[in-house]
C-alpha positions in Angstrom: 58.8 31.1 53.1 60.7 31.3 49.8 58.7 32.1 46.7 58.9 28.9 44.6 56.9 30.2 41.7 58.9 30.3 38.5 61.8 28.3 40.0 63.5 26.5 37.2 64.4 22.8 37.4 68.2 22.3 37.4 69.5 20.3 34.4 73.0 21.5 33.5 75.2 19.4 35.8 78.4 19.4 33.7 78.9 15.7 34.6 82.1 15.5 32.5 83.8 18.5 34.2 85.8 17.6 37.4 85.1 19.4 40.6 86.9 22.8 40.4 88.0 23.3 44.0 89.9 20.0 44.5 93.5 21.1 44.9 95.8 20.9 46.7 93.8 18.7 49.1 92.4 15.6 47.4 89.1 15.2 49.2 86.2 16.9 47.4 85.1 20.1 49.0 87.7 20.1 51.8 90.2 22.6 50.5 89.1 25.3 52.9 88.9 23.1 56.0 91.5 23.3 58.8 94.4 20.8 59.3 92.6 18.7 61.8 89.6 18.2 59.6 91.8 17.2 56.7 93.7 14.8 58.9 90.5 13.0 59.8 89.4 12.9 56.2 92.7 11.4 55.2 92.0 8.6 57.7 88.8 7.9 55.8 89.8 8.4 52.1 92.8 6.6 50.6 95.2 9.3 49.1 96.1 7.1 46.1 92.7 6.1 45.0 90.7 8.9 46.7 88.2 6.3 47.7 87.1 4.4 50.8 85.7 1.0 51.9 83.5 1.4 54.9 82.1 -1.5 56.9 78.8 -0.6 58.6 77.9 -2.7 61.6 75.7 -0.2 63.4 72.5 -2.0 62.7 72.1 -3.1 66.3 71.4 0.4 67.5 67.8 0.1 66.2 67.5 -3.6 65.2 69.1 -5.4 68.1 70.9 -8.6 67.3 71.1 -8.8 63.5 71.8 -11.9 61.4 75.5 -12.0 60.6 76.4 -9.6 63.5 75.5 -11.8 66.4 79.2 -11.8 67.5 80.9 -8.6 66.5 84.0 -9.7 68.4 84.4 -12.6 65.9 83.2 -10.9 62.7 85.1 -7.7 62.6 88.7 -8.9 63.1 88.5 -11.2 60.0 87.4 -8.2 57.8 89.9 -5.6 58.9 92.5 -6.2 56.2 90.0 -5.2 53.5 88.3 -2.3 55.3 89.4 1.4 55.6 86.7 2.7 57.9 84.6 1.0 60.7 81.2 2.5 61.1 79.6 1.6 64.4 78.2 2.8 67.7 80.4 3.7 70.6 79.1 0.7 72.6 80.1 -1.8 69.9 83.4 -0.1 69.2 84.4 0.0 72.9 83.3 -3.6 73.7 84.2 -5.5 70.5 86.9 -3.7 68.5 90.6 -3.7 69.2 91.6 0.0 69.5 94.9 -0.8 67.8 93.0 -1.8 64.6 94.5 1.1 62.6 91.3 1.9 60.8 89.3 5.1 60.4 86.2 5.4 62.7 82.8 6.7 61.6 80.9 7.0 64.9 77.2 6.6 64.8 76.0 9.6 66.8 72.2 9.5 66.5 69.7 7.1 68.0 66.3 7.1 69.6 64.1 4.8 67.5 63.9 1.0 67.1 62.4 -1.4 64.6 59.4 -1.7 67.0 58.5 1.9 66.0 56.4 2.5 62.9 58.3 5.7 62.3 62.1 5.6 62.6 62.5 9.2 61.7 62.5 10.7 65.3 66.1 10.5 66.5 68.2 12.5 68.8 71.9 13.5 68.8 72.9 10.9 71.3 76.7 11.1 71.5 78.4 13.9 73.5 81.1 15.6 71.5 83.6 15.1 74.3 83.0 11.4 74.1 83.5 11.5 70.3 86.8 13.2 70.9 87.8 10.6 73.5 87.1 7.9 71.0 89.2 9.8 68.4 86.3 9.5 65.9 87.2 10.5 62.3 83.6 11.5 61.5 80.2 11.7 63.2 77.5 9.7 61.3 74.1 11.6 61.5 71.0 9.9 60.2 68.8 12.4 58.3 65.2 12.0 57.1 64.3 14.3 54.2 60.5 14.3 53.6 59.7 12.3 56.6 57.7 13.3 59.7 61.0 13.7 61.7 62.7 15.9 59.0 63.0 19.0 61.2 64.5 17.3 64.2 66.9 15.2 62.1 68.2 18.3 60.3 68.5 20.0 63.7 70.7 17.0 64.8 72.8 17.4 61.7 73.2 21.2 62.2 74.2 20.7 65.9 76.7 18.0 64.9 78.2 20.3 62.2 78.6 23.2 64.6 80.3 20.9 67.1 82.4 19.3 64.4 83.6 22.6 63.2 84.5 23.6 66.7 86.6 20.5 67.4 87.7 19.6 63.8 85.6 16.4 63.4 84.0 15.9 60.0 80.3 15.0 59.8 78.8 12.3 57.6 75.1 13.0 56.7 73.4 9.7 56.2 70.4 9.9 53.9 67.5 7.8 55.2 64.8 6.6 52.9 61.5 6.2 54.6 58.6 4.0 53.6 56.8 7.0 52.0 59.8 8.3 50.0 60.6 7.1 46.5 64.2 6.3 45.6 64.3 8.6 42.6 67.1 10.8 41.2 65.0 13.8 42.1 64.8 12.8 45.8 68.5 12.0 46.1 69.6 15.2 44.3 67.4 17.1 46.9 68.5 15.2 49.9 72.3 15.1 49.2 72.4 18.7 48.3 70.5 19.8 51.4 72.9 17.9 53.7 75.9 19.3 52.0 74.6 22.8 52.2 74.0 22.4 55.9 77.7 21.6 56.3 78.1 17.8 56.1 81.5 16.9 54.9 80.6 13.4 53.5 77.2 12.1 52.3 76.2 8.5 52.6 73.3 7.7 50.2 72.0 5.1 47.8 72.8 4.5 44.1 70.0 5.5 41.7 69.5 6.3 38.0 71.3 9.4 36.8 73.7 9.0 39.7 76.4 11.0 37.9 74.1 14.0 38.2 73.6 13.4 41.9 77.4 13.3 42.4 78.0 16.4 40.2 75.5 18.5 42.2 76.9 17.5 45.5 80.0 19.5 46.6 81.3 16.8 49.0 82.2 13.1 48.6 79.3 10.6 48.3 79.7 7.2 49.8 77.1 4.6 48.6 75.2 2.4 51.0 75.0 -1.2 50.2 71.4 -1.5 51.4 69.6 -4.8 51.5 71.4 -8.1 51.0 71.8 -8.9 47.3 73.4 -11.9 45.6 77.1 -11.3 45.5 77.3 -10.8 41.7 74.6 -8.1 41.9 76.2 -6.4 44.9 79.5 -6.2 43.0 77.7 -4.7 40.0 76.2 -2.1 42.4 79.6 -1.4 43.8 81.1 -1.0 40.3 78.3 1.2 39.0 78.6 3.4 42.1 82.3 4.0 41.7 82.0 4.4 37.9 79.3 7.0 38.6 81.5 9.1 40.8 81.0 7.8 44.3 84.1 8.0 46.5 83.4 4.8 48.4 81.1 2.0 49.4 79.7 1.5 52.9 78.8 -2.2 52.7 77.1 -3.8 55.7 74.7 -6.7 55.0 76.3 -7.4 51.6 79.4 -8.3 53.4 78.5 -9.7 56.9 75.5 -11.6 55.6 77.5 -13.2 52.7 78.5 -16.8 53.3 82.0 -15.7 52.2 82.2 -12.4 54.0 86.0 -12.1 53.9 86.2 -12.8 50.2 83.3 -10.5 49.5 85.1 -7.6 51.3 88.2 -8.3 49.3 86.3 -8.2 46.1 84.7 -4.8 47.1 88.2 -3.5 47.8 89.3 -4.5 44.3 86.6 -2.3 42.8 87.0 0.6 45.1 90.8 0.9 45.1 92.2 -1.1 42.2 89.7 -0.2 39.4 88.3 -3.7 38.9 85.1 -4.0 36.9 82.2 -5.9 38.4 83.0 -8.9 36.2 86.6 -8.9 37.2 85.7 -8.6 40.9 83.2 -11.5 40.7 85.8 -13.7 39.0 88.2 -12.8 41.8 85.5 -13.6 44.4 84.8 -17.0 42.8 88.5 -17.9 42.6 89.0 -16.9 46.2 86.1 -19.0 47.5 87.2 -22.0 45.4 90.8 -22.1 46.7 
């Protein structure tokens, strides 16, 4: 194993210096990718803002029927105007989503555990690459567990997906999973996001934390922030604003949209922050005005 004695702790992140290899293609870290990869990434990230609004509805793959997602066929169409990318399983996409929706597709490609398991970290690469191609997926979403019992197998899943993605020009989104025994600290997220990027992930989905600007600066590919547990709408909008302000290139909101009593208005408010530069206060005022009309 590597000799860790004397290794210095990184501290000089140059958070005020833009990413150097960011032209001519606008997606961070993608300059040296082929045309097909860039085409898929352009379906995910808006060229004008450089950002994305993802809507995660893949919770059913390990939770079954989830509050707010009982009827995907009714929930998703209402949200489409405010969403850039749909993140779901192939089963949900094929059965409940109009293929003419015009949105990017982040295909959940790992599975194998359920909420009945004490340890969710043991997953497999469940989607055949040919099926991902048939679905015209814009990226493969791979759950990864850093520091958990299933770390080795999940990183193997990620590596296999990256190899296949490079072969067929499909980007990979590494999804940082936070287990019960792992602390949501800047140190952990710097470690996890950098590992996934070094292994070849083209996008990283992770959580917001303190010193988030350093997490972003140390990661050479775009970071999309997960919404996580349901928060009051005002708090969720503050999370969204702080994430974008801190350098995230998008939000992947699930429960903070579909479990809101005003899901459509909430998705519109998120979009204002991500693409139009609204502050959290401006977005919350927009949200309140929208629900009071």
